[in-house]
TORTORDO-560996 format. One line per 3 residues: number of its first residue (from 0); their letters; for each residue x, y, z of C-alpha. Coordinates in steps of 0.2 Angstrom, whole numbers, padded with zeros to 4 digits. Example, Ala and Ser with C-alpha at 12.3 -4.5 7.8 and 13.67 -1.06 7.14 Angstrom:
% residues 2
0 = AS = 0062,-0022,0039; 0068,-0005,0036;
This chain:
% residues 622
0 = MRK = -0327,-0176,-0158; -0343,-0181,-0149; -0342,-0169,-0135;
3 = ILL = -0339,-0154,-0151; -0355,-0160,-0159; -0365,-0162,-0145;
6 = SLI = -0359,-0143,-0139; -0365,-0139,-0156; -0381,-0146,-0157;
9 = IVV = -0382,-0136,-0139; -0379,-0120,-0144; -0390,-0122,-0161;
12 = IAI = -0405,-0126,-0152; -0403,-0111,-0141; -0400,-0099,-0153;
15 = TFL = -0417,-0108,-0163; -0427,-0105,-0149; -0418,-0087,-0145;
18 = GRL = -0422,-0083,-0161; -0441,-0088,-0159; -0444,-0078,-0144;
21 = SYL = -0436,-0063,-0150; -0449,-0066,-0166; -0463,-0068,-0154;
24 = QIF = -0459,-0053,-0145; -0455,-0041,-0157; -0461,-0045,-0174;
27 = SFS = -0475,-0055,-0171; -0491,-0048,-0166; -0505,-0040,-0173;
30 = AEQ = -0515,-0025,-0165; -0529,-0037,-0163; -0517,-0048,-0152;
33 = VLE = -0507,-0034,-0142; -0525,-0027,-0138; -0531,-0044,-0130;
36 = DPA = -0519,-0043,-0116; -0529,-0032,-0101; -0516,-0023,-0096;
39 = IKA = -0512,-0014,-0114; -0524,0001,-0119; -0522,0009,-0136;
42 = IYD = -0523,0028,-0142; -0528,0032,-0159; -0521,0046,-0169;
45 = YPE = -0534,0051,-0182; -0526,0060,-0198; -0536,0072,-0205;
48 = RGY = -0547,0066,-0220; -0540,0070,-0237; -0545,0087,-0245;
51 = IYD = -0556,0087,-0259; -0554,0098,-0276; -0563,0104,-0292;
54 = RNG = -0554,0103,-0308; -0548,0121,-0307; -0542,0118,-0291;
57 = HLL = -0556,0126,-0280; -0560,0117,-0263; -0575,0107,-0262;
60 = VGN = -0573,0096,-0245; -0558,0102,-0231; -0559,0099,-0214;
63 = DPA = -0567,0107,-0196; -0559,0102,-0180; -0571,0091,-0169;
66 = YDV = -0570,0082,-0153; -0579,0067,-0146; -0579,0062,-0128;
69 = MVI = -0575,0042,-0127; -0575,0031,-0113; -0569,0013,-0107;
72 = PRE = -0578,0006,-0097; -0572,-0003,-0085; -0561,0012,-0081;
75 = VQP = -0577,0021,-0075; -0577,0025,-0058; -0593,0033,-0048;
78 = LDT = -0597,0049,-0052; -0612,0062,-0053; -0622,0060,-0069;
81 = LEF = -0635,0071,-0068; -0619,0084,-0067; -0609,0074,-0081;
84 = CGL = -0624,0076,-0093; -0628,0091,-0092; -0610,0094,-0097;
87 = LGI = -0612,0084,-0110; -0629,0090,-0115; -0641,0073,-0116;
90 = DKE = -0652,0066,-0103; -0647,0053,-0090; -0659,0038,-0099;
93 = KFV = -0647,0041,-0116; -0631,0043,-0106; -0636,0026,-0099;
96 = EKL = -0639,0017,-0113; -0623,0020,-0121; -0614,0016,-0108;
99 = RRA = -0623,-0002,-0109; -0618,0001,-0127; -0600,0004,-0124;
102 = RVY = -0599,-0011,-0112; -0607,-0025,-0124; -0595,-0019,-0138;
105 = SPR = -0579,-0020,-0126; -0574,-0017,-0108; -0559,-0013,-0111;
108 = LPS = -0559,-0004,-0129; -0563,0013,-0131; -0580,0018,-0136;
111 = VLV = -0589,0035,-0143; -0601,0043,-0131; -0605,0057,-0137;
114 = PQL = -0597,0062,-0153; -0593,0078,-0161; -0592,0091,-0149;
117 = SKQ = -0594,0110,-0156; -0577,0121,-0150; -0588,0130,-0137;
120 = DYA = -0595,0113,-0129; -0575,0107,-0130; -0570,0120,-0119;
123 = KLQ = -0583,0119,-0107; -0579,0101,-0104; -0561,0100,-0106;
126 = EKM = -0555,0109,-0090; -0566,0096,-0080; -0563,0081,-0088;
129 = RKY = -0551,0075,-0074; -0568,0071,-0063; -0572,0058,-0073;
132 = KGF = -0562,0044,-0073; -0562,0033,-0088; -0568,0045,-0098;
135 = YIQ = -0559,0055,-0110; -0558,0068,-0127; -0551,0064,-0143;
138 = KRS = -0548,0074,-0157; -0554,0072,-0173; -0560,0081,-0190;
141 = LRY = -0577,0082,-0196; -0580,0088,-0215; -0583,0106,-0220;
144 = YDT = -0590,0110,-0238; -0584,0124,-0247; -0600,0123,-0259;
147 = PSA = -0619,0122,-0255; -0619,0110,-0270; -0614,0091,-0274;
150 = ANV = -0621,0083,-0261; -0624,0067,-0274; -0609,0067,-0280;
153 = LGY = -0597,0070,-0267; -0608,0058,-0253; -0606,0060,-0235;
156 = ISE = -0598,0051,-0221; -0604,0043,-0204; -0600,0034,-0189;
159 = VNE = -0596,0015,-0194; -0608,0001,-0188; -0606,-0015,-0183;
162 = GDL = -0609,-0023,-0201; -0595,-0013,-0205; -0584,-0020,-0190;
165 = AVN = -0586,-0036,-0192; -0583,-0037,-0212; -0565,-0024,-0210;
168 = KYY = -0557,-0026,-0194; -0546,-0009,-0198; -0562,0002,-0191;
171 = VQG = -0565,0003,-0174; -0580,0007,-0164; -0583,0027,-0166;
174 = ELK = -0575,0030,-0182; -0579,0036,-0198; -0582,0030,-0214;
177 = GRT = -0587,0036,-0234; -0605,0029,-0236; -0610,0037,-0255;
180 = GVE = -0602,0046,-0269; -0586,0050,-0269; -0581,0050,-0249;
183 = RYY = -0587,0029,-0252; -0577,0025,-0267; -0561,0033,-0265;
186 = EDL = -0563,0028,-0244; -0546,0022,-0244; -0537,0038,-0251;
189 = LRG = -0547,0050,-0242; -0546,0043,-0225; -0526,0039,-0223;
192 = RKG = -0521,0027,-0209; -0522,0031,-0190; -0509,0029,-0180;
195 = VQY = -0507,0020,-0164; -0500,0021,-0147; -0500,0007,-0136;
198 = IQK = -0499,0009,-0115; -0493,-0003,-0105; -0505,-0003,-0087;
201 = DRF = -0499,-0012,-0070; -0511,-0019,-0058; -0519,-0007,-0052;
204 = NRD = -0525,-0003,-0069; -0511,0014,-0069; -0503,0020,-0086;
207 = IGP = -0484,0016,-0083; -0478,0020,-0098; -0478,0015,-0119;
210 = YKN = -0478,-0004,-0122; -0461,-0012,-0127; -0454,0006,-0127;
213 = GTI = -0465,0012,-0141; -0456,0002,-0152; -0473,-0005,-0161;
216 = DTL = -0482,0011,-0161; -0488,0018,-0178; -0487,0035,-0185;
219 = PEQ = -0504,0041,-0192; -0502,0042,-0212; -0514,0059,-0220;
222 = GKQ = -0527,0057,-0231; -0525,0061,-0250; -0528,0075,-0255;
225 = ISI = -0539,0071,-0274; -0546,0083,-0286; -0563,0078,-0296;
228 = TID = -0568,0083,-0313; -0583,0093,-0307; -0582,0111,-0313;
231 = KAL = -0587,0118,-0295; -0595,0136,-0306; -0605,0123,-0316;
234 = QEY = -0611,0111,-0306; -0618,0125,-0293; -0626,0136,-0307;
237 = GEL = -0635,0120,-0314; -0645,0116,-0296; -0650,0134,-0298;
240 = LMN = -0659,0133,-0314; -0666,0114,-0306; -0674,0125,-0293;
243 = GKR = -0692,0117,-0290; -0688,0105,-0302; -0684,0086,-0302;
246 = GGI = -0674,0078,-0315; -0654,0075,-0319; -0642,0084,-0330;
249 = VAI = -0625,0076,-0333; -0612,0086,-0342; -0596,0075,-0349;
252 = EPA = -0579,0082,-0359; -0580,0072,-0373; -0562,0069,-0376;
255 = TGE = -0557,0062,-0359; -0575,0058,-0351; -0570,0068,-0338;
258 = ILS = -0588,0071,-0328; -0591,0091,-0329; -0608,0093,-0319;
261 = MIS = -0617,0079,-0312; -0634,0084,-0305; -0648,0078,-0296;
264 = GPT = -0664,0089,-0291; -0670,0092,-0279; -0653,0091,-0268;
267 = YDP = -0648,0096,-0254; -0634,0106,-0244; -0620,0092,-0239;
270 = ALL = -0617,0103,-0225; -0635,0096,-0216; -0626,0080,-0216;
273 = VGR = -0613,0084,-0203; -0611,0087,-0185; -0622,0079,-0173;
276 = ERS = -0637,0085,-0181; -0634,0073,-0197; -0643,0058,-0190;
279 = KNY = -0659,0071,-0189; -0657,0079,-0207; -0653,0062,-0215;
282 = TKL = -0670,0055,-0207; -0680,0069,-0212; -0674,0068,-0231;
285 = YND = -0675,0048,-0231; -0693,0050,-0227; -0698,0062,-0241;
288 = TIA = -0701,0048,-0252; -0710,0061,-0264; -0698,0072,-0269;
291 = NPT = -0683,0059,-0263; -0670,0072,-0263; -0658,0056,-0257;
294 = WDR = -0661,0047,-0274; -0646,0053,-0286; -0657,0053,-0303;
297 = SIH = -0642,0056,-0311; -0636,0037,-0310; -0653,0029,-0305;
300 = AQQ = -0669,0037,-0315; -0671,0022,-0330; -0685,0031,-0342;
303 = PPG = -0686,0029,-0360; -0676,0041,-0368; -0687,0050,-0380;
306 = SPF = -0682,0057,-0397; -0664,0057,-0394; -0662,0038,-0396;
309 = KTL = -0667,0044,-0414; -0649,0047,-0420; -0644,0029,-0414;
312 = NAL = -0655,0022,-0427; -0649,0034,-0440; -0632,0027,-0437;
315 = IAL = -0637,0009,-0436; -0647,0012,-0451; -0634,0019,-0462;
318 = QEG = -0620,0009,-0454; -0630,-0007,-0460; -0634,0001,-0478;
321 = VLD = -0652,0002,-0476; -0653,0019,-0480; -0643,0034,-0482;
324 = ENT = -0642,0053,-0481; -0654,0057,-0496; -0666,0042,-0495;
327 = TIQ = -0682,0050,-0490; -0698,0042,-0480; -0719,0048,-0484;
330 = CYH = -0725,0055,-0465; -0744,0056,-0466; -0742,0066,-0449;
333 = GFY = -0741,0051,-0441; -0737,0032,-0445; -0747,0016,-0446;
336 = VGK = -0745,0000,-0435; -0758,-0012,-0443; -0772,-0003,-0441;
339 = KKR = -0767,0012,-0427; -0761,0026,-0431; -0745,0035,-0421;
342 = GCH = -0745,0053,-0421; -0731,0064,-0428; -0728,0084,-0426;
345 = CGG = -0716,0088,-0439; -0727,0094,-0452; -0728,0080,-0463;
348 = GLR = -0722,0078,-0481; -0706,0069,-0488; -0693,0068,-0476;
351 = SLN = -0674,0065,-0478; -0662,0058,-0465; -0657,0078,-0461;
354 = KGI = -0675,0083,-0460; -0682,0066,-0452; -0667,0073,-0436;
357 = SQS = -0670,0091,-0437; -0687,0090,-0436; -0690,0075,-0424;
360 = CNA = -0699,0064,-0436; -0707,0048,-0430; -0712,0042,-0447;
363 = YFA = -0695,0044,-0453; -0687,0035,-0441; -0702,0022,-0440;
366 = GAF = -0698,0017,-0458; -0680,0016,-0455; -0682,0004,-0439;
369 = RKI = -0693,-0007,-0450; -0679,-0007,-0465; -0665,-0011,-0453;
372 = YEK = -0675,-0032,-0449; -0680,-0032,-0465; -0664,-0032,-0470;
375 = FET = -0660,-0049,-0461; -0670,-0066,-0464; -0676,-0068,-0449;
378 = TDE = -0681,-0055,-0435; -0669,-0064,-0421; -0656,-0059,-0433;
381 = GMD = -0660,-0042,-0435; -0662,-0042,-0417; -0645,-0046,-0412;
384 = VWE = -0639,-0035,-0424; -0648,-0019,-0417; -0644,-0024,-0400;
387 = KHM = -0625,-0026,-0402; -0623,-0009,-0410; -0634,0000,-0395;
390 = KSF = -0623,-0009,-0383; -0610,-0001,-0391; -0613,0014,-0384;
393 = GLG = -0615,0009,-0366; -0633,0007,-0367; -0640,-0008,-0357;
396 = DYL = -0627,-0012,-0345; -0616,-0001,-0332; -0604,0009,-0338;
399 = GYD = -0590,0008,-0325; -0588,0023,-0319; -0581,0029,-0303;
402 = LPF = -0595,0029,-0292; -0604,0016,-0279; -0622,0014,-0287;
405 = GQK = -0632,0016,-0304; -0644,0008,-0315; -0639,-0001,-0331;
408 = GRI = -0654,0001,-0341; -0662,-0008,-0353; -0659,-0012,-0372;
411 = PNK = -0672,-0025,-0376; -0664,-0043,-0383; -0674,-0057,-0392;
414 = EYY = -0675,-0067,-0375; -0683,-0050,-0370; -0698,-0051,-0383;
417 = DKW = -0699,-0072,-0383; -0706,-0070,-0365; -0720,-0058,-0371;
420 = YGD = -0725,-0064,-0388; -0714,-0083,-0389; -0702,-0088,-0401;
423 = NRW = -0704,-0083,-0418; -0722,-0074,-0416; -0716,-0057,-0416;
426 = SSS = -0707,-0044,-0428; -0702,-0024,-0430; -0719,-0017,-0429;
429 = YII = -0721,-0027,-0413; -0708,-0014,-0407; -0711,0001,-0418;
432 = SNA = -0708,0011,-0403; -0692,0006,-0399; -0688,0020,-0417;
435 = IGQ = -0693,0033,-0407; -0685,0030,-0389; -0701,0023,-0383;
438 = GEI = -0705,0007,-0379; -0695,-0005,-0369; -0679,0005,-0369;
441 = LAT = -0672,0012,-0352; -0657,0025,-0351; -0653,0033,-0336;
444 = PVQ = -0644,0054,-0340; -0627,0049,-0337; -0630,0035,-0351;
447 = LAN = -0637,0048,-0362; -0624,0060,-0358; -0612,0046,-0362;
450 = MTA = -0619,0040,-0378; -0619,0061,-0385; -0603,0062,-0382;
453 = AIA = -0599,0045,-0393; -0606,0055,-0406; -0599,0073,-0404;
456 = NRG = -0582,0060,-0406; -0589,0052,-0421; -0587,0035,-0416;
459 = HYF = -0579,0031,-0398; -0580,0039,-0379; -0569,0036,-0363;
462 = TPH = -0578,0030,-0347; -0587,0043,-0340; -0576,0047,-0321;
465 = ILK = -0578,0060,-0306; -0557,0056,-0301; -0544,0069,-0309;
468 = KIE = -0529,0069,-0300; -0523,0061,-0283; -0510,0071,-0274;
471 = GKD = -0509,0083,-0288; -0505,0070,-0301; -0518,0064,-0318;
474 = ITE = -0525,0049,-0316; -0516,0036,-0327; -0529,0021,-0325;
477 = PKF = -0532,0011,-0343; -0551,0008,-0337; -0555,0029,-0338;
480 = TEA = -0538,0031,-0352; -0543,0021,-0365; -0556,0024,-0380;
483 = KHT = -0570,0012,-0381; -0576,0011,-0399; -0594,0009,-0406;
486 = TID = -0599,-0003,-0420; -0602,0012,-0432; -0589,0017,-0443;
489 = PKH = -0585,0035,-0442; -0589,0040,-0459; -0608,0039,-0454;
492 = FEP = -0607,0052,-0441; -0607,0069,-0451; -0625,0066,-0457;
495 = VVQ = -0631,0065,-0441; -0621,0076,-0432; -0625,0089,-0446;
498 = GMA = -0644,0086,-0444; -0641,0087,-0423; -0633,0105,-0428;
501 = DVY = -0648,0110,-0438; -0660,0107,-0424; -0651,0122,-0415;
504 = VSG = -0655,0132,-0435; -0671,0129,-0442; -0675,0111,-0431;
507 = TAR = -0685,0109,-0414; -0674,0120,-0404; -0669,0136,-0417;
510 = WLQ = -0675,0147,-0401; -0662,0143,-0393; -0647,0148,-0401;
513 = IPG = -0630,0154,-0392; -0623,0167,-0401; -0604,0163,-0407;
516 = IEV = -0607,0145,-0402; -0611,0131,-0415; -0622,0117,-0406;
519 = AGK = -0628,0101,-0411; -0644,0094,-0401; -0658,0083,-0401;
522 = TGT = -0673,0087,-0393; -0685,0071,-0383; -0702,0069,-0375;
525 = AEN = -0706,0055,-0367; -0722,0048,-0361; -0725,0048,-0342;
528 = FTK = -0738,0037,-0334; -0739,0032,-0314; -0753,0024,-0303;
531 = IDG = -0766,0033,-0295; -0778,0023,-0283; -0772,0007,-0295;
534 = VRT = -0779,0015,-0311; -0763,0019,-0323; -0763,0037,-0326;
537 = QLT = -0754,0048,-0340; -0746,0064,-0333; -0736,0078,-0342;
540 = DHS = -0723,0072,-0353; -0705,0071,-0346; -0694,0082,-0356;
543 = VFV = -0677,0077,-0362; -0662,0084,-0373; -0644,0081,-0379;
546 = AFA = -0632,0094,-0384; -0615,0094,-0388; -0601,0112,-0392;
549 = PVD = -0594,0118,-0404; -0598,0106,-0418; -0582,0103,-0425;
552 = NPK = -0572,0103,-0406; -0584,0097,-0395; -0579,0103,-0377;
555 = IAI = -0595,0097,-0366; -0610,0085,-0371; -0624,0085,-0359;
558 = AVY = -0640,0077,-0357; -0656,0084,-0347; -0672,0076,-0341;
561 = IEN = -0683,0086,-0331; -0699,0075,-0324; -0716,0082,-0331;
564 = GYF = -0705,0095,-0341; -0717,0093,-0357; -0707,0092,-0374;
567 = GSR = -0688,0091,-0375; -0685,0108,-0381; -0696,0119,-0366;
570 = YAG = -0686,0115,-0350; -0675,0103,-0353; -0667,0114,-0368;
573 = HIA = -0668,0129,-0360; -0656,0121,-0347; -0645,0113,-0359;
576 = TLM = -0642,0127,-0368; -0639,0136,-0352; -0625,0125,-0346;
579 = IEK = -0615,0125,-0362; -0615,0144,-0362; -0610,0146,-0343;
582 = YLK = -0596,0133,-0348; -0590,0139,-0363; -0590,0158,-0361;
585 = GEI = -0591,0159,-0341; -0606,0170,-0343; -0624,0170,-0349;
588 = TLK = -0630,0182,-0362; -0648,0174,-0364; -0653,0181,-0350;
591 = TLE = -0671,0181,-0353; -0670,0161,-0356; -0662,0162,-0340;
594 = KRM = -0671,0172,-0329; -0687,0162,-0336; -0676,0144,-0327;
597 = LEK = -0671,0151,-0312; -0690,0157,-0309; -0701,0144,-0316;
600 = TLE = -0705,0129,-0305; -0715,0112,-0310; -0722,0108,-0290;
603 = AEY = -0739,0113,-0299; -0737,0096,-0311; -0731,0086,-0296;
606 = AKP = -0744,0090,-0285; -0758,0083,-0297; -0757,0066,-0293;
609 = YSG = -0759,0070,-0275; -0772,0083,-0276; -0787,0071,-0277;
612 = EEF = -0794,0082,-0291; -0796,0080,-0311; -0781,0087,-0319;
615 = KIN = -0775,0090,-0338; -0759,0086,-0344; -0746,0094,-0357;
618 = ERV = -0753,0113,-0356; -0746,0124,-0366; -0744,0138,-0355;
621 = W = -0730,0151,-0357;
């Protein structure tokens, strides 16, 4: 019995040891652990990055083949450096420095020596590579852009840096990663997963075959194809209209929150950030600190929204019951704050809600703003209610769209003003500029477009987003498919929408009507200041315009912001109208309007602060 028991114990222990040994040899490993063995090298097989299409299936971003010259420092043998550098198209000093960096990174692991050879350079070099031990050519793909537009949306890819390598062990030196835009936000989808082949080497550093007979090798996984919500034709058209202008345009489909166009001006051709000239081109763009082409104004530019903000103050006044659509307020060609008069260009007289919106009466909305606060016992209480309503439209916070960066804008609260004036030491008259979208309010173009979509939907919106489909399947993420409701009852939107429709019929944009399309809009003019030699100086106003169409079944909501663009219906209104017609009709009938926007630039306005000479603002030319 004892012999049997002893035999069983020995058998169990033997099986345990064998099982553990097998586990360690076959299953328990990681890529890092395998590559710690100097007798093993890895050969990576990179999949094509996923293609990007627009909402209608038109290609935006594809791939072109490219070739990197790789080096494994410890395998390098003496070579004719001058000849090799001549083939690579680099000087000896650069070659020595790159080889030094590769050794610092790892003597055993491959590093990129010369990235992104052209097909011609590859053909010349390939047949001679056998002469240069320790070097080899690795095929990969570079981005190919089938559009000269949407650089701010699509983003770009570049080589990983030391920070990337420290944060994410997936990457190895020389690999590419999305840096901005869609390329960055959807990096995990687009890049796929590289395959790895492990090669066993002998004591003479010669390849002797697959490690473990290839059992731990992996195949590459193709990057996923995605469709984004951008309309390629609309995006390209909008960027043409922005020629010689600075600002942002964002168009949204109200029924879904899908972003139809997201334009920042000035911009650049995304193809500039591909290939061996990428670094030089990016440096040139980044160092243009005056025009700032790499700064995405559609999500970063925070400016007072101007008169489009009046529509929200109207909705809050209706919701709080302090006025109705028939309530009138007298306009004395402006309104008074204490003894100081603020101007108004509506023409003066008694103004109702409809005329207040369509004629953009400052006095009407100053009166409505006061009424909101007078309803409550304390200014703090009124401020809390006003802030809650405003933020329900997505203002003053990040919207949660699927792009990496952006600004939150500002909807000031009581704490903000307490810091300025002291607790209980201010009233609505102190912040009356908020009534007309000036004061301390800030909003980005994407926030204004979303606000307009909420009005078009009569009280709700969908989080603006860029992703539409993954591998042909519609996205189902609740974040983007579930409606967000404002704090305003749906019944209060109709009089405001009618006022916005009358902006195009008899109001401040009556000369911008589109044949066959009923549009609701709101013009806006935002004051513009800068510092010149340390002195706060006023410049030509920013032009702001929001609109949606058709009024009764909205397909597009748009916000346009043009720096130094004069009053709202001038540049911003023209561009918004053309964009709406282009999207809904597919063609332009307003040819005179189009010709003007394609040809007119604002370069002279942008040059004024740097001229060193006196200049006028808001001149009525054209």
